[in-house]
mmCIF file of the N, C-alpha and C atoms, coordinates in Angstrom:
data_MODEL
# 
_entry.id   MODEL 
# 
loop_
_atom_site.group_PDB 
_atom_site.id 
_atom_site.type_symbol 
_atom_site.label_atom_id 
_atom_site.label_alt_id 
_atom_site.label_comp_id 
_atom_site.label_asym_id 
_atom_site.label_entity_id 
_atom_site.label_seq_id 
_atom_site.pdbx_PDB_ins_code 
_atom_site.Cartn_x 
_atom_site.Cartn_y 
_atom_site.Cartn_z 
_atom_site.occupancy 
_atom_site.B_iso_or_equiv 
_atom_site.pdbx_formal_charge 
_atom_site.auth_seq_id 
_atom_site.auth_comp_id 
_atom_site.auth_asym_id 
_atom_site.auth_atom_id 
_atom_site.pdbx_PDB_model_num 
ATOM 1   N N  . UNK A 1 1  ? -1.026  65.256 -0.645  1.00 0.00 ? 1  UNK A N  1 
ATOM 2   C CA . UNK A 1 1  ? -0.466  65.216 -1.964  1.00 0.00 ? 1  UNK A CA 1 
ATOM 3   C C  . UNK A 1 1  ? -0.349  66.651 -2.464  1.00 0.00 ? 1  UNK A C  1 
ATOM 4   N N  . UNK A 1 2  ? 0.775   66.959 -3.074  1.00 0.00 ? 2  UNK A N  1 
ATOM 5   C CA . UNK A 1 2  ? 1.012   68.285 -3.611  1.00 0.00 ? 2  UNK A CA 1 
ATOM 6   C C  . UNK A 1 2  ? 1.088   68.198 -5.121  1.00 0.00 ? 2  UNK A C  1 
ATOM 7   N N  . UNK A 1 3  ? 0.303   69.024 -5.794  1.00 0.00 ? 3  UNK A N  1 
ATOM 8   C CA . UNK A 1 3  ? 0.308   69.063 -7.250  1.00 0.00 ? 3  UNK A CA 1 
ATOM 9   C C  . UNK A 1 3  ? 1.610   69.690 -7.717  1.00 0.00 ? 3  UNK A C  1 
ATOM 10  N N  . UNK A 1 4  ? 2.237   69.082 -8.685  1.00 0.00 ? 4  UNK A N  1 
ATOM 11  C CA . UNK A 1 4  ? 3.507   69.588 -9.180  1.00 0.00 ? 4  UNK A CA 1 
ATOM 12  C C  . UNK A 1 4  ? 3.494   69.620 -10.704 1.00 0.00 ? 4  UNK A C  1 
ATOM 13  N N  . UNK A 1 5  ? 3.977   70.681 -11.250 1.00 0.00 ? 5  UNK A N  1 
ATOM 14  C CA . UNK A 1 5  ? 4.086   70.803 -12.705 1.00 0.00 ? 5  UNK A CA 1 
ATOM 15  C C  . UNK A 1 5  ? 5.543   71.121 -13.024 1.00 0.00 ? 5  UNK A C  1 
ATOM 16  N N  . UNK A 1 6  ? 6.092   70.375 -13.946 1.00 0.00 ? 6  UNK A N  1 
ATOM 17  C CA . UNK A 1 6  ? 7.465   70.661 -14.344 1.00 0.00 ? 6  UNK A CA 1 
ATOM 18  C C  . UNK A 1 6  ? 7.483   71.844 -15.298 1.00 0.00 ? 6  UNK A C  1 
ATOM 19  N N  . UNK A 1 7  ? 8.675   72.345 -15.505 1.00 0.00 ? 7  UNK A N  1 
ATOM 20  C CA . UNK A 1 7  ? 8.829   73.464 -16.433 1.00 0.00 ? 7  UNK A CA 1 
ATOM 21  C C  . UNK A 1 7  ? 8.590   72.990 -17.860 1.00 0.00 ? 7  UNK A C  1 
ATOM 22  N N  . UNK A 1 8  ? 8.255   73.886 -18.712 1.00 0.00 ? 8  UNK A N  1 
ATOM 23  C CA . UNK A 1 8  ? 8.065   73.576 -20.131 1.00 0.00 ? 8  UNK A CA 1 
ATOM 24  C C  . UNK A 1 8  ? 9.370   72.990 -20.663 1.00 0.00 ? 8  UNK A C  1 
ATOM 25  N N  . UNK A 1 9  ? 9.252   71.898 -21.392 1.00 0.00 ? 9  UNK A N  1 
ATOM 26  C CA . UNK A 1 9  ? 10.429  71.271 -21.972 1.00 0.00 ? 9  UNK A CA 1 
ATOM 27  C C  . UNK A 1 9  ? 11.154  70.326 -21.040 1.00 0.00 ? 9  UNK A C  1 
ATOM 28  N N  . UNK A 1 10 ? 10.605  70.058 -19.857 1.00 0.00 ? 10 UNK A N  1 
ATOM 29  C CA . UNK A 1 10 ? 11.246  69.166 -18.882 1.00 0.00 ? 10 UNK A CA 1 
ATOM 30  C C  . UNK A 1 10 ? 10.430  67.890 -18.727 1.00 0.00 ? 10 UNK A C  1 
ATOM 31  N N  . UNK A 1 11 ? 10.235  67.175 -19.816 1.00 0.00 ? 11 UNK A N  1 
ATOM 32  C CA . UNK A 1 11 ? 9.393   65.986 -19.789 1.00 0.00 ? 11 UNK A CA 1 
ATOM 33  C C  . UNK A 1 11 ? 9.982   64.869 -18.932 1.00 0.00 ? 11 UNK A C  1 
ATOM 34  N N  . UNK A 1 12 ? 11.272  64.928 -18.622 1.00 0.00 ? 12 UNK A N  1 
ATOM 35  C CA . UNK A 1 12 ? 11.894  63.884 -17.813 1.00 0.00 ? 12 UNK A CA 1 
ATOM 36  C C  . UNK A 1 12 ? 11.246  63.790 -16.430 1.00 0.00 ? 12 UNK A C  1 
ATOM 37  N N  . UNK A 1 13 ? 10.653  64.876 -15.955 1.00 0.00 ? 13 UNK A N  1 
ATOM 38  C CA . UNK A 1 13 ? 9.979   64.869 -14.658 1.00 0.00 ? 13 UNK A CA 1 
ATOM 39  C C  . UNK A 1 13 ? 8.772   63.942 -14.656 1.00 0.00 ? 13 UNK A C  1 
ATOM 40  N N  . UNK A 1 14 ? 8.210   63.633 -15.819 1.00 0.00 ? 14 UNK A N  1 
ATOM 41  C CA . UNK A 1 14 ? 7.021   62.792 -15.903 1.00 0.00 ? 14 UNK A CA 1 
ATOM 42  C C  . UNK A 1 14 ? 7.339   61.303 -15.862 1.00 0.00 ? 14 UNK A C  1 
ATOM 43  N N  . UNK A 1 15 ? 8.574   60.914 -16.046 1.00 0.00 ? 15 UNK A N  1 
ATOM 44  C CA . UNK A 1 15 ? 8.966   59.516 -16.150 1.00 0.00 ? 15 UNK A CA 1 
ATOM 45  C C  . UNK A 1 15 ? 8.496   58.618 -15.017 1.00 0.00 ? 15 UNK A C  1 
ATOM 46  N N  . UNK A 1 16 ? 8.760   58.973 -13.759 1.00 0.00 ? 16 UNK A N  1 
ATOM 47  C CA . UNK A 1 16 ? 8.362   58.082 -12.670 1.00 0.00 ? 16 UNK A CA 1 
ATOM 48  C C  . UNK A 1 16 ? 6.850   57.859 -12.578 1.00 0.00 ? 16 UNK A C  1 
ATOM 49  N N  . UNK A 1 17 ? 6.063   58.893 -12.753 1.00 0.00 ? 17 UNK A N  1 
ATOM 50  C CA . UNK A 1 17 ? 4.612   58.713 -12.643 1.00 0.00 ? 17 UNK A CA 1 
ATOM 51  C C  . UNK A 1 17 ? 4.063   57.978 -13.860 1.00 0.00 ? 17 UNK A C  1 
ATOM 52  N N  . UNK A 1 18 ? 4.624   58.222 -15.034 1.00 0.00 ? 18 UNK A N  1 
ATOM 53  C CA . UNK A 1 18 ? 4.201   57.479 -16.218 1.00 0.00 ? 18 UNK A CA 1 
ATOM 54  C C  . UNK A 1 18 ? 4.503   55.997 -16.050 1.00 0.00 ? 18 UNK A C  1 
ATOM 55  N N  . UNK A 1 19 ? 5.641   55.684 -15.463 1.00 0.00 ? 19 UNK A N  1 
ATOM 56  C CA . UNK A 1 19 ? 6.000   54.289 -15.191 1.00 0.00 ? 19 UNK A CA 1 
ATOM 57  C C  . UNK A 1 19 ? 5.006   53.663 -14.216 1.00 0.00 ? 19 UNK A C  1 
ATOM 58  N N  . UNK A 1 20 ? 4.643   54.396 -13.158 1.00 0.00 ? 20 UNK A N  1 
ATOM 59  C CA . UNK A 1 20 ? 3.680   53.882 -12.183 1.00 0.00 ? 20 UNK A CA 1 
ATOM 60  C C  . UNK A 1 20 ? 2.344   53.582 -12.846 1.00 0.00 ? 20 UNK A C  1 
ATOM 61  N N  . UNK A 1 21 ? 1.815   54.529 -13.646 1.00 0.00 ? 21 UNK A N  1 
ATOM 62  C CA . UNK A 1 21 ? 0.515   54.314 -14.292 1.00 0.00 ? 21 UNK A CA 1 
ATOM 63  C C  . UNK A 1 21 ? 0.564   53.130 -15.248 1.00 0.00 ? 21 UNK A C  1 
ATOM 64  N N  . UNK A 1 22 ? 1.680   52.965 -15.947 1.00 0.00 ? 22 UNK A N  1 
ATOM 65  C CA . UNK A 1 22 ? 1.826   51.811 -16.829 1.00 0.00 ? 22 UNK A CA 1 
ATOM 66  C C  . UNK A 1 22 ? 1.810   50.509 -16.055 1.00 0.00 ? 22 UNK A C  1 
ATOM 67  N N  . UNK A 1 23 ? 2.482   50.482 -14.917 1.00 0.00 ? 23 UNK A N  1 
ATOM 68  C CA . UNK A 1 23 ? 2.507   49.295 -14.065 1.00 0.00 ? 23 UNK A CA 1 
ATOM 69  C C  . UNK A 1 23 ? 1.115   49.008 -13.517 1.00 0.00 ? 23 UNK A C  1 
ATOM 70  N N  . UNK A 1 24 ? 0.428   50.026 -13.043 1.00 0.00 ? 24 UNK A N  1 
ATOM 71  C CA . UNK A 1 24 ? -0.927  49.848 -12.509 1.00 0.00 ? 24 UNK A CA 1 
ATOM 72  C C  . UNK A 1 24 ? -1.848  49.260 -13.576 1.00 0.00 ? 24 UNK A C  1 
ATOM 73  N N  . UNK A 1 25 ? -1.783  49.789 -14.777 1.00 0.00 ? 25 UNK A N  1 
ATOM 74  C CA . UNK A 1 25 ? -2.656  49.294 -15.841 1.00 0.00 ? 25 UNK A CA 1 
ATOM 75  C C  . UNK A 1 25 ? -2.339  47.845 -16.183 1.00 0.00 ? 25 UNK A C  1 
ATOM 76  N N  . UNK A 1 26 ? -1.060  47.497 -16.269 1.00 0.00 ? 26 UNK A N  1 
ATOM 77  C CA . UNK A 1 26 ? -0.675  46.121 -16.619 1.00 0.00 ? 26 UNK A CA 1 
ATOM 78  C C  . UNK A 1 26 ? -1.013  45.129 -15.512 1.00 0.00 ? 26 UNK A C  1 
ATOM 79  N N  . UNK A 1 27 ? -0.789  45.507 -14.260 1.00 0.00 ? 27 UNK A N  1 
ATOM 80  C CA . UNK A 1 27 ? -0.962  44.573 -13.152 1.00 0.00 ? 27 UNK A CA 1 
ATOM 81  C C  . UNK A 1 27 ? -2.370  44.541 -12.584 1.00 0.00 ? 27 UNK A C  1 
ATOM 82  N N  . UNK A 1 28 ? -3.177  45.543 -12.859 1.00 0.00 ? 28 UNK A N  1 
ATOM 83  C CA . UNK A 1 28 ? -4.509  45.597 -12.252 1.00 0.00 ? 28 UNK A CA 1 
ATOM 84  C C  . UNK A 1 28 ? -5.616  45.849 -13.264 1.00 0.00 ? 28 UNK A C  1 
ATOM 85  N N  . UNK A 1 29 ? -5.543  46.950 -13.981 1.00 0.00 ? 29 UNK A N  1 
ATOM 86  C CA . UNK A 1 29 ? -6.660  47.394 -14.815 1.00 0.00 ? 29 UNK A CA 1 
ATOM 87  C C  . UNK A 1 29 ? -6.971  46.437 -15.962 1.00 0.00 ? 29 UNK A C  1 
ATOM 88  N N  . UNK A 1 30 ? -5.959  46.005 -16.691 1.00 0.00 ? 30 UNK A N  1 
ATOM 89  C CA . UNK A 1 30 ? -6.196  45.162 -17.864 1.00 0.00 ? 30 UNK A CA 1 
ATOM 90  C C  . UNK A 1 30 ? -6.581  43.734 -17.507 1.00 0.00 ? 30 UNK A C  1 
ATOM 91  N N  . UNK A 1 31 ? -6.366  43.318 -16.276 1.00 0.00 ? 31 UNK A N  1 
ATOM 92  C CA . UNK A 1 31 ? -6.609  41.932 -15.882 1.00 0.00 ? 31 UNK A CA 1 
ATOM 93  C C  . UNK A 1 31 ? -8.029  41.671 -15.404 1.00 0.00 ? 31 UNK A C  1 
ATOM 94  N N  . UNK A 1 32 ? -8.805  42.712 -15.162 1.00 0.00 ? 32 UNK A N  1 
ATOM 95  C CA . UNK A 1 32 ? -10.150 42.545 -14.614 1.00 0.00 ? 32 UNK A CA 1 
ATOM 96  C C  . UNK A 1 32 ? -11.136 43.462 -15.338 1.00 0.00 ? 32 UNK A C  1 
ATOM 97  N N  . UNK A 1 33 ? -12.400 43.091 -15.248 1.00 0.00 ? 33 UNK A N  1 
ATOM 98  C CA . UNK A 1 33 ? -13.477 43.968 -15.735 1.00 0.00 ? 33 UNK A CA 1 
ATOM 99  C C  . UNK A 1 33 ? -14.154 44.574 -14.512 1.00 0.00 ? 33 UNK A C  1 
ATOM 100 N N  . UNK A 1 34 ? -14.471 45.836 -14.604 1.00 0.00 ? 34 UNK A N  1 
ATOM 101 C CA . UNK A 1 34 ? -15.102 46.536 -13.490 1.00 0.00 ? 34 UNK A CA 1 
ATOM 102 C C  . UNK A 1 34 ? -16.508 46.937 -13.896 1.00 0.00 ? 34 UNK A C  1 
ATOM 103 N N  . UNK A 1 35 ? -17.465 46.581 -13.068 1.00 0.00 ? 35 UNK A N  1 
ATOM 104 C CA . UNK A 1 35 ? -18.869 46.843 -13.357 1.00 0.00 ? 35 UNK A CA 1 
ATOM 105 C C  . UNK A 1 35 ? -19.235 48.311 -13.174 1.00 0.00 ? 35 UNK A C  1 
ATOM 106 N N  . UNK A 1 36 ? -18.624 48.944 -12.166 1.00 0.00 ? 36 UNK A N  1 
ATOM 107 C CA . UNK A 1 36 ? -18.953 50.343 -11.875 1.00 0.00 ? 36 UNK A CA 1 
ATOM 108 C C  . UNK A 1 36 ? -17.671 51.147 -11.682 1.00 0.00 ? 36 UNK A C  1 
ATOM 109 N N  . UNK A 1 37 ? -17.816 52.452 -11.755 1.00 0.00 ? 37 UNK A N  1 
ATOM 110 C CA . UNK A 1 37 ? -16.684 53.334 -11.486 1.00 0.00 ? 37 UNK A CA 1 
ATOM 111 C C  . UNK A 1 37 ? -16.216 53.162 -10.043 1.00 0.00 ? 37 UNK A C  1 
ATOM 112 N N  . UNK A 1 38 ? -17.152 52.963 -9.109  1.00 0.00 ? 38 UNK A N  1 
ATOM 113 C CA . UNK A 1 38 ? -16.781 52.757 -7.704  1.00 0.00 ? 38 UNK A CA 1 
ATOM 114 C C  . UNK A 1 38 ? -15.915 51.515 -7.536  1.00 0.00 ? 38 UNK A C  1 
ATOM 115 N N  . UNK A 1 39 ? -16.228 50.444 -8.275  1.00 0.00 ? 39 UNK A N  1 
ATOM 116 C CA . UNK A 1 39 ? -15.411 49.229 -8.218  1.00 0.00 ? 39 UNK A CA 1 
ATOM 117 C C  . UNK A 1 39 ? -13.995 49.521 -8.713  1.00 0.00 ? 39 UNK A C  1 
ATOM 118 N N  . UNK A 1 40 ? -13.890 50.266 -9.794  1.00 0.00 ? 40 UNK A N  1 
ATOM 119 C CA . UNK A 1 40 ? -12.585 50.637 -10.334 1.00 0.00 ? 40 UNK A CA 1 
ATOM 120 C C  . UNK A 1 40 ? -11.822 51.515 -9.345  1.00 0.00 ? 40 UNK A C  1 
ATOM 121 N N  . UNK A 1 41 ? -12.495 52.483 -8.768  1.00 0.00 ? 41 UNK A N  1 
ATOM 122 C CA . UNK A 1 41 ? -11.854 53.381 -7.811  1.00 0.00 ? 41 UNK A CA 1 
ATOM 123 C C  . UNK A 1 41 ? -11.324 52.608 -6.603  1.00 0.00 ? 41 UNK A C  1 
ATOM 124 N N  . UNK A 1 42 ? -12.108 51.668 -6.098  1.00 0.00 ? 42 UNK A N  1 
ATOM 125 C CA . UNK A 1 42 ? -11.679 50.857 -4.968  1.00 0.00 ? 42 UNK A CA 1 
ATOM 126 C C  . UNK A 1 42 ? -10.465 49.990 -5.346  1.00 0.00 ? 42 UNK A C  1 
ATOM 127 N N  . UNK A 1 43 ? -10.496 49.419 -6.546  1.00 0.00 ? 43 UNK A N  1 
ATOM 128 C CA . UNK A 1 43 ? -9.378  48.595 -7.005  1.00 0.00 ? 43 UNK A CA 1 
ATOM 129 C C  . UNK A 1 43 ? -8.096  49.426 -7.120  1.00 0.00 ? 43 UNK A C  1 
ATOM 130 N N  . UNK A 1 44 ? -8.210  50.646 -7.608  1.00 0.00 ? 44 UNK A N  1 
ATOM 131 C CA . UNK A 1 44 ? -7.036  51.519 -7.723  1.00 0.00 ? 44 UNK A CA 1 
ATOM 132 C C  . UNK A 1 44 ? -6.513  51.884 -6.344  1.00 0.00 ? 44 UNK A C  1 
ATOM 133 N N  . UNK A 1 45 ? -7.395  52.212 -5.406  1.00 0.00 ? 45 UNK A N  1 
ATOM 134 C CA . UNK A 1 45 ? -6.967  52.515 -4.039  1.00 0.00 ? 45 UNK A CA 1 
ATOM 135 C C  . UNK A 1 45 ? -6.230  51.331 -3.417  1.00 0.00 ? 45 UNK A C  1 
ATOM 136 N N  . UNK A 1 46 ? -6.770  50.133 -3.611  1.00 0.00 ? 46 UNK A N  1 
ATOM 137 C CA . UNK A 1 46 ? -6.139  48.927 -3.076  1.00 0.00 ? 46 UNK A CA 1 
ATOM 138 C C  . UNK A 1 46 ? -4.771  48.702 -3.720  1.00 0.00 ? 46 UNK A C  1 
ATOM 139 N N  . UNK A 1 47 ? -4.682  48.935 -5.029  1.00 0.00 ? 47 UNK A N  1 
ATOM 140 C CA . UNK A 1 47 ? -3.416  48.729 -5.721  1.00 0.00 ? 47 UNK A CA 1 
ATOM 141 C C  . UNK A 1 47 ? -2.363  49.726 -5.249  1.00 0.00 ? 47 UNK A C  1 
ATOM 142 N N  . UNK A 1 48 ? -2.731  50.973 -5.058  1.00 0.00 ? 48 UNK A N  1 
ATOM 143 C CA . UNK A 1 48 ? -1.774  51.979 -4.586  1.00 0.00 ? 48 UNK A CA 1 
ATOM 144 C C  . UNK A 1 48 ? -1.245  51.586 -3.209  1.00 0.00 ? 48 UNK A C  1 
ATOM 145 N N  . UNK A 1 49 ? -2.116  51.097 -2.340  1.00 0.00 ? 49 UNK A N  1 
ATOM 146 C CA . UNK A 1 49 ? -1.663  50.626 -1.025  1.00 0.00 ? 49 UNK A CA 1 
ATOM 147 C C  . UNK A 1 49 ? -0.710  49.442 -1.191  1.00 0.00 ? 49 UNK A C  1 
ATOM 148 N N  . UNK A 1 50 ? -1.092  48.477 -2.021  1.00 0.00 ? 50 UNK A N  1 
ATOM 149 C CA . UNK A 1 50 ? -0.236  47.320 -2.293  1.00 0.00 ? 50 UNK A CA 1 
ATOM 150 C C  . UNK A 1 50 ? 1.115   47.766 -2.846  1.00 0.00 ? 50 UNK A C  1 
ATOM 151 N N  . UNK A 1 51 ? 1.112   48.662 -3.813  1.00 0.00 ? 51 UNK A N  1 
ATOM 152 C CA . UNK A 1 51 ? 2.340   49.129 -4.468  1.00 0.00 ? 51 UNK A CA 1 
ATOM 153 C C  . UNK A 1 51 ? 3.293   49.768 -3.451  1.00 0.00 ? 51 UNK A C  1 
ATOM 154 N N  . UNK A 1 52 ? 2.756   50.572 -2.559  1.00 0.00 ? 52 UNK A N  1 
ATOM 155 C CA . UNK A 1 52 ? 3.599   51.280 -1.598  1.00 0.00 ? 52 UNK A CA 1 
ATOM 156 C C  . UNK A 1 52 ? 4.039   50.441 -0.412  1.00 0.00 ? 52 UNK A C  1 
ATOM 157 N N  . UNK A 1 53 ? 3.208   49.488 0.018   1.00 0.00 ? 53 UNK A N  1 
ATOM 158 C CA . UNK A 1 53 ? 3.486   48.742 1.243   1.00 0.00 ? 53 UNK A CA 1 
ATOM 159 C C  . UNK A 1 53 ? 4.000   47.326 1.011   1.00 0.00 ? 53 UNK A C  1 
ATOM 160 N N  . UNK A 1 54 ? 3.530   46.638 -0.025  1.00 0.00 ? 54 UNK A N  1 
ATOM 161 C CA . UNK A 1 54 ? 3.765   45.199 -0.154  1.00 0.00 ? 54 UNK A CA 1 
ATOM 162 C C  . UNK A 1 54 ? 4.469   44.774 -1.433  1.00 0.00 ? 54 UNK A C  1 
ATOM 163 N N  . UNK A 1 55 ? 4.598   45.628 -2.399  1.00 0.00 ? 55 UNK A N  1 
ATOM 164 C CA . UNK A 1 55 ? 5.188   45.237 -3.684  1.00 0.00 ? 55 UNK A CA 1 
ATOM 165 C C  . UNK A 1 55 ? 6.687   45.496 -3.633  1.00 0.00 ? 55 UNK A C  1 
ATOM 166 N N  . UNK A 1 56 ? 7.432   44.414 -3.465  1.00 0.00 ? 56 UNK A N  1 
ATOM 167 C CA . UNK A 1 56 ? 8.887   44.532 -3.373  1.00 0.00 ? 56 UNK A CA 1 
ATOM 168 C C  . UNK A 1 56 ? 9.472   44.738 -4.765  1.00 0.00 ? 56 UNK A C  1 
ATOM 169 N N  . UNK A 1 57 ? 10.468  45.621 -4.848  1.00 0.00 ? 57 UNK A N  1 
ATOM 170 C CA . UNK A 1 57 ? 11.013  46.005 -6.136  1.00 0.00 ? 57 UNK A CA 1 
ATOM 171 C C  . UNK A 1 57 ? 12.520  45.790 -6.169  1.00 0.00 ? 57 UNK A C  1 
ATOM 172 N N  . UNK A 1 58 ? 12.972  45.132 -7.214  1.00 0.00 ? 58 UNK A N  1 
ATOM 173 C CA . UNK A 1 58 ? 14.393  44.845 -7.371  1.00 0.00 ? 58 UNK A CA 1 
ATOM 174 C C  . UNK A 1 58 ? 15.228  46.123 -7.350  1.00 0.00 ? 58 UNK A C  1 
ATOM 175 N N  . UNK A 1 59 ? 14.744  47.160 -8.030  1.00 0.00 ? 59 UNK A N  1 
ATOM 176 C CA . UNK A 1 59 ? 15.521  48.404 -8.118  1.00 0.00 ? 59 UNK A CA 1 
ATOM 177 C C  . UNK A 1 59 ? 15.612  49.137 -6.779  1.00 0.00 ? 59 UNK A C  1 
ATOM 178 N N  . UNK A 1 60 ? 14.811  48.716 -5.806  1.00 0.00 ? 60 UNK A N  1 
ATOM 179 C CA . UNK A 1 60 ? 14.871  49.300 -4.459  1.00 0.00 ? 60 UNK A CA 1 
ATOM 180 C C  . UNK A 1 60 ? 15.500  48.310 -3.481  1.00 0.00 ? 60 UNK A C  1 
ATOM 181 N N  . UNK A 1 61 ? 16.401  47.485 -3.991  1.00 0.00 ? 61 UNK A N  1 
ATOM 182 C CA . UNK A 1 61 ? 17.108  46.485 -3.182  1.00 0.00 ? 61 UNK A CA 1 
ATOM 183 C C  . UNK A 1 61 ? 16.168  45.497 -2.506  1.00 0.00 ? 61 UNK A C  1 
ATOM 184 N N  . UNK A 1 62 ? 15.096  45.131 -3.195  1.00 0.00 ? 62 UNK A N  1 
ATOM 185 C CA . UNK A 1 62 ? 14.164  44.138 -2.670  1.00 0.00 ? 62 UNK A CA 1 
ATOM 186 C C  . UNK A 1 62 ? 13.240  44.655 -1.586  1.00 0.00 ? 62 UNK A C  1 
ATOM 187 N N  . UNK A 1 63 ? 13.085  45.964 -1.501  1.00 0.00 ? 63 UNK A N  1 
ATOM 188 C CA . UNK A 1 63 ? 12.212  46.572 -0.494  1.00 0.00 ? 63 UNK A CA 1 
ATOM 189 C C  . UNK A 1 63 ? 10.978  47.166 -1.166  1.00 0.00 ? 63 UNK A C  1 
ATOM 190 N N  . UNK A 1 64 ? 9.935   47.391 -0.375  1.00 0.00 ? 64 UNK A N  1 
ATOM 191 C CA . UNK A 1 64 ? 8.790   48.149 -0.872  1.00 0.00 ? 64 UNK A CA 1 
ATOM 192 C C  . UNK A 1 64 ? 9.181   49.627 -0.869  1.00 0.00 ? 64 UNK A C  1 
ATOM 193 N N  . UNK A 1 65 ? 8.456   50.470 -1.600  1.00 0.00 ? 65 UNK A N  1 
ATOM 194 C CA . UNK A 1 65 ? 8.807   51.900 -1.603  1.00 0.00 ? 65 UNK A CA 1 
ATOM 195 C C  . UNK A 1 65 ? 8.834   52.531 -0.204  1.00 0.00 ? 65 UNK A C  1 
ATOM 196 N N  . UNK A 1 66 ? 7.902   52.185 0.657   1.00 0.00 ? 66 UNK A N  1 
ATOM 197 C CA . UNK A 1 66 ? 7.918   52.776 2.005   1.00 0.00 ? 66 UNK A CA 1 
ATOM 198 C C  . UNK A 1 66 ? 9.080   52.266 2.845   1.00 0.00 ? 66 UNK A C  1 
ATOM 199 N N  . UNK A 1 67 ? 9.432   50.995 2.709   1.00 0.00 ? 67 UNK A N  1 
ATOM 200 C CA . UNK A 1 67 ? 10.587  50.468 3.423   1.00 0.00 ? 67 UNK A CA 1 
ATOM 201 C C  . UNK A 1 67 ? 11.876  51.134 2.937   1.00 0.00 ? 67 UNK A C  1 
ATOM 202 N N  . UNK A 1 68 ? 11.982  51.301 1.637   1.00 0.00 ? 68 UNK A N  1 
ATOM 203 C CA . UNK A 1 68 ? 13.164  51.938 1.061   1.00 0.00 ? 68 UNK A CA 1 
ATOM 204 C C  . UNK A 1 68 ? 13.309  53.385 1.543   1.00 0.00 ? 68 UNK A C  1 
ATOM 205 N N  . UNK A 1 69 ? 12.194  54.113 1.518   1.00 0.00 ? 69 UNK A N  1 
ATOM 206 C CA . UNK A 1 69 ? 12.237  55.505 1.961   1.00 0.00 ? 69 UNK A CA 1 
ATOM 207 C C  . UNK A 1 69 ? 12.622  55.602 3.433   1.00 0.00 ? 69 UNK A C  1 
ATOM 208 N N  . UNK A 1 70 ? 12.096  54.685 4.267   1.00 0.00 ? 70 UNK A N  1 
ATOM 209 C CA . UNK A 1 70 ? 12.407  54.703 5.701   1.00 0.00 ? 70 UNK A CA 1 
ATOM 210 C C  . UNK A 1 70 ? 13.892  54.428 5.928   1.00 0.00 ? 70 UNK A C  1 
ATOM 211 N N  . UNK A 1 71 ? 14.486  53.552 5.123   1.00 0.00 ? 71 UNK A N  1 
ATOM 212 C CA . UNK A 1 71 ? 15.898  53.231 5.285   1.00 0.00 ? 71 UNK A CA 1 
ATOM 213 C C  . UNK A 1 71 ? 16.815  54.352 4.812   1.00 0.00 ? 71 UNK A C  1 
ATOM 214 N N  . UNK A 1 72 ? 16.376  55.094 3.794   1.00 0.00 ? 72 UNK A N  1 
ATOM 215 C CA . UNK A 1 72 ? 17.235  56.115 3.219   1.00 0.00 ? 72 UNK A CA 1 
ATOM 216 C C  . UNK A 1 72 ? 16.980  57.496 3.815   1.00 0.00 ? 72 UNK A C  1 
ATOM 217 N N  . UNK A 1 73 ? 15.994  57.621 4.662   1.00 0.00 ? 73 UNK A N  1 
ATOM 218 C CA . UNK A 1 73 ? 15.668  58.937 5.239   1.00 0.00 ? 73 UNK A CA 1 
ATOM 219 C C  . UNK A 1 73 ? 16.542  59.262 6.418   1.00 0.00 ? 73 UNK A C  1 
# 
């Protein structure tokens, strides 16, 4: 993973990641209670794997993000 910072005044660069965090919170975080930070961390890791490998998205022509990237690369 490479850390990236957009230029000052270029908030549009934040849109995709803000959308992802909103989706993660709605689909995972708000639906369960976590007893420990480790439980939360594991749930987030599992969700990121699910999101990239198994969560099919209409805007990606019904493909998961990794399938879409493989087709367009």
